[in-house]
N, C-alpha and C positions, 0 to 999 in steps of 0.2 A: 631869813626869808620864810623858811618853813614854819607855818603857824601864824604868820602875820595876817591881819585882817585888812588886806589891801582892797580898796574900792574897785569895782569892775570898770576897767577902762572902756569897754564897749558900750556901757550904758550912756556915755556922753552923747553918742550919736543916736542911739535907739530912742531915748526918751524925748528927743527933740524932733523925731520924725525923719532923721537923716539916714536911717538904715535903708538898705536896698534888698528888697525881696524879689522873687521871680516876677511878680506883677509890675515891678518898677524897672525891669531891664528893658532898655530901648534898643530894638533891632530893626533896621530898615526893612520895610516890606512885610512886616509880621502880620499874619492872619490869626484869627482866634477860632477855637473849636468848641463845640457843645455836643454833648452826647444825648442821643435818644435812648431812653431807658425803659425797661419793662415795667408795666403797671400791674403785673401779676407776679405772684411769688413762685408759681410753678405752672408750666404749660408748654404745649407744643407750638413752636414758632412756625406759623404757616406762611406769612408773607410780610415783607418790609418794602413799602413803596416810597422811595426817596424822591421821586420825580416832582412832587409838589414843592419840596424844599428848593429844588434847582430853579424854580420859577420865582423865588423871592429875590429881589434885586440885592446885589452884594454878596450872594452866596456863590462860592467858588466850587464847592464839591459837597456831595452828600453820598455816603457809602454805607452799605451794610456789608456783612461778611461775603455775600455773593459777589460783590464788586471787588473785594480784596481777598480772593481765595488763598493767597499766599501768606496772609497775615498769621504770624506765629502765635501759638498759645502762650499763656503766662507761665514763666518758669517757676518751679517750686522753691520755697524758702527752707522748708524743713525736710521731713522724712519723704524721700522720693518714692519709696514703696507705696505710700498711701495714695499716690496719684495715679497709679497704674490703671489704665482704662477710664480715667476720670479727667480728661483734658479740660482746661479752663480757657475757652476761646476769648480772644481779645474783643471780639464782637460775637454775640450769640449766634450759633449755627442752626440748630434744629430744636433746641429746647431752652427755656429759661428756668433758672433754679432758685432765684431770689428776686425780691422786689428791687428794682433799680439796676438790674444787670444791663450793661451796655448792649444795645441792639444796633445802633448806627451812629455815625459821626458826621456832623455837619461843620464845614469850614467856611468862614465868611470874613468880610473886611474887618468886622469888630465883633465883640461878644454879643452885643444886642441883636445884631442881624443874625448871628449864628443861632441864637435862641429862637428867633422868629422862624428860621428855617427848621430848627429842631421840632418846633410845635406843629409844623406843616406835614411832617412825615407821618405816614399812615402804617400802623402795625397791626397785624392780625395774629392773635394768640389764642389757641384753644386751651381752656383751663384744665389742670390736672389736680388731683388731691394734694393738699398741703400738709406737710409734716413740720412741726415747730419744736416739739419736745424731743430731746435726743434719746431718751429711754424709750419713748413710744416709737420713734423712727427706727431704732435698732430692731424692734419686734414687728414692724409693719411689713405687709406684703407689697406696699408701694415702694418702688425702687427709683431713687433719683437718677441712677445710672443703670439702665436696663441690663440685667444679667449679673449685676454686682451687688454685694451686700452694702447696706448703708453704714456699716461699721468699716471705716476706712483704715483704721489702725487699732491694734489691741496689744497690750503688753502687761506683764506681771513683774513685780519687784518684791524682793524679800522672800521670806518663807512663812507659810501659814503655821500658826501655833497648833499643837496637838489638841484634840477635842477635850481632853481632861483638864487643860488649862482653862478653857471656857466654862466647863461644868463645875470646876472646883473653885472658881473665883468668888471672893466675898462680894464683889460688886461687878455687875455687867451693865454697861451703858450701850444703848443702841439709839442712833439718831439719824435723821435725814436733813440735809442742808441744801440750799440753792444759792449758787453764785450767779446773780443776775448779769445780763449783758450790760456793758457800759460803752459809751462813745468816746473816741479820742477827740475831745473838743479842744484841739489846738486853736490858738488865735488865728493862725494861718492854716487853712485846709491844704490838701495836696495841690501841687502846682508843678508844671513842666513847660519848658520852651525848647523847641528843637530847631536848630538852624543848619541846613545842608551847607557844606563847604565845598570848595573846589576839589576835584579829585575823588569825590565820593565820601569824604569825611563828614563828621557831624560834630557840632558843638551843642552841648545840652546844658541848660540851666535847670536845676530841679531843687525843690524843697525836700531834702533827703538826709538820711543818717549815714549812708554808706556809699559814697560816690564811686569807689572802685568796684564795688559789687554791682552797682547799676550799670557801669560801663561793661563789665564782664557779661552780665545778663543780656544786655542789648546786643553786644557783639555776637554772642552765641545764638541769639534768636534770629538775627538777620544775616548771619554768616559773614560778619565783617571782622577785620583786624582790629583788635582792641586799641592799638596805637592810633587808629584813625578816628577814634571817638574821644572827645574831651568832655568831661563832666565837671561842671562848676556848681558848687552849692553856695549861693549868696547867703544873706541873713535868713534865718529860719524862725518862723513864729511858732515854735514848739513842735514836738513830734510824739513823745511818749510811746515809742515802739511802732507806731503806725506808718512811719516813713522809712522803714528799713527795707521795704519790699519793692519788687518791680511789678506794678499793678497793670492790669489789662489795658487801662486807658493810656498808659505810657507807650505801650507797643503800637497802639492805634495812632497816636500822635506822631510817633517816629515814622510810621508807614505813610501818613498823610504828608508830612514834610518832604519825604523822599520823592513821593509821587508827584507832588506839585512843584518840587524844587523851590520851595518858599519856606521861610520860618513859620512855624505854627506853635501857638501857645494854648494851653488848657489850664484854666483855674477852676478848681472845684468850688462850688458854692456851698453855703451852710446846709441847705436841705439835702444836697447830695452827701455831704459829710455825715450828717446825722443818720441818714438811711444806711450808710456804710456800703461796701467795706472800707476800713475794717471796723469791727467791734471788738471789745475785749471781754475777758472772763467767760461766763456761760457754762456752768457745770451743775449737774446733779450729783450730790455726794451722799453716800451711805457709809456710816461709820459704826464700828463695834469696838469697844474697849473693855478689857478685863483688868481688874485691880484687886489687891488684897485689902484687908480692913484698915490698914494704915495709909492707904492711898497710893501705894506703890503700883505702878502700871506694869502689868504682866504681858499683855499682848494688845496689838492694835491692828485692826483691819480697816482699810479704806477702799471703797469702790467708787470710781469716777466715770460718769457718762458725760463727755464733753461735747457741747454743741459747737461744731466748727463751721457751721453754715453750709452754703451750697457747694463749695469746693474746698478740698482739704489742703490746698497749696501753702497757705500761710498760717494755719492754726493747728494742724494735726499733731505737731510736736509739743504744743503748750501743755496738755494734760500730763505729758511725760515729765515736764519740769515740776509740776505739782507733785507727781508721784515720788520723785526723788528727794523732795523736801518735806515729805509727809510727816516725819517725826519731830520736826522743829528742834527744840533745845533739849529733848529728852532722850535718856538712855533706856530704850525699851527692848526687852529680851527677844520678843517675837513681833515681827512687822510683816504685813502682807498687803500689797497694793495691787488692785486690778483696775486697769485703765482702758477705756474705749473712746476713740475719737470718732464721732458720728456725724454724718452729713445731714443737714436739715434744710428746709426752704427759708432760710434766713441769711443775712449777709455773712460772708466769710469772716472769721475771727483772725486775730493776729496778736502778737505781744502787746500788752497794754501795761503801762507803768507798774512794775512788780512782776509781771509776766510769769504767772504760775506760783510764785511764792505767797501772794495774798490768799489764794485759794487754799493752799496747804495750811497756812497759819490759822485761817478761820476755822477749818475743820478740827484741828487738834486743840486749839485754844478754847473753843466753845465746849468741846467735849471734856477737857480737863476741868474747866470751871463747873460743868455739870456734875462731874465726878465728885468734886469737893462739896458741892451743894447736897448731893445725895448722901454723902458720908457725914455731913455736918462738920466738916473740917475747914480750916482757913485756906482759901484758894492759894495764897502765897506760899503757905507751908507745903501744900501738896506739890506745887511746882518745885520747890527746893528739894524735896525728897526724890524727885525724878530727873533733875538736871544732870547733864553730862558734867562730871567734875573737871576742874581746871587741870588736874594731874593726868587726865586721860587723853589730852590732846597730843598729837593729832589723832582724831577719832574717826574711825571708819563706820559709817552708818549702815544699817541693814539694807538700804536702798542703793548703795554704791558710791556715795560721796565721801570724801575725806575732809572733815572740818579741820581747818588749820590751827585755830587757837580760840580761846574764849574763857570768860568768867561770867556765866549767865546769872548767878546769884548776885553778883556785884551790881549789875544793872537793875535788877529787881529791887534790891535794897535802896538804891538811889531813887527809883521811881516811887517807892512807898514813902520815903522821907520827903521828897519834893511835893507829893500830892497831899501830905499831912494826913495820913490814913487814920490816925487816932481821932483827929478832930472830926473827920467826916463820918466815921462810925458812930461817934457820940451824937452828932447832929442827926444821923439817920434814926437812931433809937428815939431821940426826942420827938422827931416828927411823927414817927409811927405811934408813939404813946399819945400824942396830941391830935391824931387824926388829920394831920396836914399833908400836903402833897408829898408823895414819897420821893426819896432820892436813892440812888444806887451807886455802888462803886464796882467798877469792872477792871480786870487786869488782862493783859496779854503779854506774852513774850514771843520772840521770833528769832529765827536764824534765816538769813537770806544768802543767796549765791550771787557773787559778783565777779565780773570779768571772765572772759573766755578767749582763747586763741592768742595770737601774737600781734605786736604792733611795731610800726616803724617810727624811728625818731632820728633826727639829725640836727647838729648844731654847727653853725659856721661863724667864724670871727671875720669881721669885715675891716677894710683899711681905715674907715672913719671912726673906729672904736665901738661900733655897734655890733649886735649879734643877731643872727637869724636862726630861729628854731623852726624846724619842719616836722610836722606830725601827720601820721596817717589817720588820726582821729578826725571827727567832724562835728564841731559844736552845733547844737540846735538850741542853744540857750544856756548851756552849762557854765559859761564864763571862761572858756579856754584862753581867750586873748589876754586874760589877767593871770590865771593860775599856772598855765604852762610856762610863760616867761618867768614867773615867780620861782618855779622849780629850777630852771636853768640859771637864773641869777643867784639862787642859793648855792648851787654847786660852784659857779665861777666867782662868787663873792663880789658881784657888781650890782649896780643899780638896775632894778628890773625894768625901768624905763628905757634902758639901752637894748632890750631884747624884743624883737618883733617876731610874731608867730605867723607862719605860713601853713595853711591846711585847706581842705575842701576844694582842691583843684587837681584833677588827675594829671594835668600838664606840668604842675609845679611839684607834686608829691609823687615820687616814683612808685610807691606801693602803699597800701593802707587797708585797714579793715573797717574802721568807722567807729561810731559812738552809739552804743546801746548796752544793755545789761550792766550798767554801772561800771563800765570798763575803762573809761577815759583816763582818769588819774592813776588808777591801779596799774594799768598796763602802758598806756600811752605816756603818762607822766613819768613812769619808771624808765621807759625807753629813752626819753629826753634826759633824765637824770644820768643814765649810763653813757649816753652820747656826750653830754657835757663833761663827764669825768674822763672819757676818752680824749676829748679835745685838750684838756689840761695835760694829760699824759703825752699826747702828741706834741704839744707846745714845749714841754720839758725836754722831750727827746730832741726836737729840732734845735732848741737852745743849747743843749749839751753838745750837739754836733758842731754848731757855730763856734762855741767857745772851747771845743776840744777838751771837755771835762766829762767825768762820769755823770750819768743822769741823776744819781742820788745826791749830787752836789748842787743841783738846780732846784731852787725853791719857788713855789708858786704863791703869790700873794695878791689877791684882789685884782686880777687882770694883768699882773706883771710877773715876769720871770726874773729871778735874781740868783746870781752865782758867779764865781770867779772874778768878783769885783765888777761885774757888768750887770746890766739890766735891759730888758726888753718888755714891751707890752704885747698883748695878743694882737693888737692892731699892726704892730711892726711885723708880725709873722704872717699876717693875712696875705692872700686867702688861705685859711686853715679850716678844715671841715672834718667832722667825725660823725659816723653813723652807727646805729644799733637797731637790731630787731630783737624784741624781747617777748617771750611767751611763758610767763610764770604759771603755776597752778592756779585754779580758781580760788577765790577767797570767800570767807563766810562771815560777813558782818552780822551783828546781833543786837538785841536790845529788849527793853521792857517798857510797856505803856500802861498808864493808869488813867481811867476816865471817871468823872463824877457827873451824873446826870440827874435831872429832875423830870418827872413824868406827870402830866396831868391826866389822871385816869378817866376823867369825864370827856376830855377832848382828844386824848391820845397824843398830845404834843410832847416832844422831847426837847429839853433844853440842856446843853452841855455846860455845866457850871465850871468845870476845870478839866484840862487835858494835859497830862505830863508825858513827854516823850524822852526816853533815855536811850541813846544809840551809841554803839561802839563801832566806829569806822576805821579803827587803827589810827595811824598818824594822819591828822587833818592838815592839809597844806594851807588852805585859806578858810578859816572858820566863818567868815562873813558870807562867802559863797555857799558853803555847806549849810549854814543856817537857812539861807534863802531857799535852797532846794528842800530842806526839811519842812519848812512852812508850806511850800507848795504841795509836797507829797502828802502831808497831813490833811490839807484841805481836800485833796482828791479822795483820801480815805474817808473823810467825813461825808463827802458827796456820795460815795458808795453806800455808806451806812444809813444815811438819812434821806437822801434826795434822788439820786440818779438811778435810772433804769430804762432800758429800751423796752417799749411795749409794742406788741404785735396784736392786730386783730386776728380772728380765727381764719381769715383769708390770707394771712401772711403779710398784709400791708401794715407798715409801721404806723403807730399812732403818735410817734414822737418825731415830728418832722420840722419842728422849730424850737427855739429856746424858750418859748412859752409853754411847751409841752414837756420838754426834757429839762428838768430842773438842775441848775448848778448852784452850789453855795457861792454867795457873794461876801463882800467884806462885812455886810450886816449880820451874817450868820456865823462869823468867826467867834469861837469861844475864847476865854482866857487860856493861852497856851504857854507852857513852860518847856523849854528845850534844855536838856542836859546831856553830858557825854561821859563815858569812860573810855579808856584807851588801852587796847590790847594790840600792839603792833603786828602787822602782817609779817610773818617770819620769812616769806618767800620773795620779797621785793626789797630793793635798797631803800625805797622811800618808807616802807612800813605801812603804806596806805591800803585801805580796803575801799570797796565801792560805797558811794553815798548817793542819796537822792531818791531812792525808792522805798525807804523804810516806812514813811508815814502811811503809804497805801497798804503796807503789810500789817503794821502794828495797831493802827487806829480802829479799823472796823470791828475786830473781835472785842477790843476793850470796850467800845461803845455798846455793842450788843450785850456783852456780859453785864454791863452796868444797868441797862434797861431791864434785863431779866432779874437782876438783884433788886431793883426798885419795885418791880411788880411782884416779887416773890413767886415767880412762876414755878409751878410743879413741872411743866414741860417747856423749858426755854426754847426748844426747837420750833415752837409755834411762831417765833419771831423770824421773819424773812426779810432780807434787805430788798429795797430800802425800807426803813422803819417809818412808813407813812403814818399819819395820825390814825387812819382806819386800822392798820395792822396792829398798832399798839393798843388802840381802844378794844379791838376784838380779843387780843391776847389777855388783856386785863380782866376779861369776863370769862 
């Protein structure tokens, strides 16, 4: 079963529209909510008059924070120290700090009436100066939280190199990069439905990545017993990290449902989702790299000013993830990273597919490519000279991670072969000599961090010959209904169709962490693997007791126990259940990407002629599913490189409030893609799997940027800023 390309069983219902999302849940007496939001990015909130909304027929309630003074603030997801003195109210209290911040909630018979009531509410806000750039915000006298610095968190990693290293280096590279803000453009935006139950309990349906966390956060916020809250996650139309959190709107909807003693649903619309929160990325980066004449890197400095938006609750820890992955695949003697998480008058940020690793990879990979160009060396050879050697694993980085395993040169060699580097270099020379449109070849390598914490898994044998696998993970589109039974069936040596998965319901799953950070198969799948192995062991033990023979005389074969001239099936021994909670060390998948682009210098258009992705995820359980995640992640990486970016006006109002303004790559923009893999098993799990699904966001953007810089033969490739719009490329070419 491990390695079989089994089709996703969940697709049968999803592609025919038979899935059930939060919007599809039918609950008697359900009302709908709509939020009144700030039209300014920064200002003193003077008055919120909800009385006009109450005059709209069908409106049941309209509340500002003044009407719900007990409404709890949003809980932090990351570094709790960063939120000290910076509460994030569920409804704005005295000041608004980003465009779209919730100011009031209107609840009505249906969504349309709720929106009519929302539009009737009158809000008075006195404008304050707006800060959008994190570096400028850090130095500004304007304080988003009076009396507190705009720098919410600050940390250093590694050790700075001695000054003589910098002065004595044959090559010193200095550059500045910008990671633009991106939107979590899930097919389904955020959604929650809250139903009060008898005895003060709650049943909650939410489009979420971590139902047990949501339950814990809501119980803590409202002072409830966790066991009185049930969280159910139905089908989820994508998440990408933006549905791991407990957002302010969720708290307001819970409060509304409890006060009205009626079910209340809130469905975020596309304009709300584009305005955020959350947004992803958003960093100013300053790099300095010293190398000798052969291209050997001697020292690397990275300074990060991260734009975490109006509140630090969901984004302050993200630049720390970038910091700890700063060196990528390279063995660098001296590394120093300085990171600041800075509040601005933009939407709060949160993990976005890749979550800190794309930012790190872009900085180091663009700089290594620049180093090779300045020295006149082959970019692939410069990388080889600096890779961590396979014999050096496990490898402790200067920033504190321990890489488990890897062969970075192997993935680069495959990428060069698959892209046919010699052909494209020859074609590049021919075009330059003939004065034709230039092409460029760009490389990037990456190491990513996958999996964190522990996860619960259980396997039960049923009397009818089927099996139930219970997982604390929470699929948001990753294909768990197929791949998790595949793991269990592989251990039990039975047909995977006999295994049914249960997850995403806190009433059915006793504990769980959820799905994010590419952790599901690496940790959740491994927990099920171990639970299934325990089930076999328990079955052998019970059979031995029944037959009065030693356990080692009982053999397990494809769902049956054989020994002492007797045989039993697992169904005969049912009910039989085994559980496991597994928490291995983090893993570090890796890979190499190669991009070939053509640039029209007159128009600035970029066409990707070929893109090769070579990834090493350890042991792959279902290559069909992993390939699908690879394609999706690559397309998001292409989106960041060429199309996507949140734009704000000087007043802090977003200019990208529809998909006519925020550009996403479509099937028409897909280039020829080639996916390939190497396999370095994870030494810390029984499956040998590492995380998969985020690699394309990490590897594709720097490869594309390096290719465009190569095509244009730029003296200063740092002039290229994502997204590479025609104007950006046209200007850089001149």
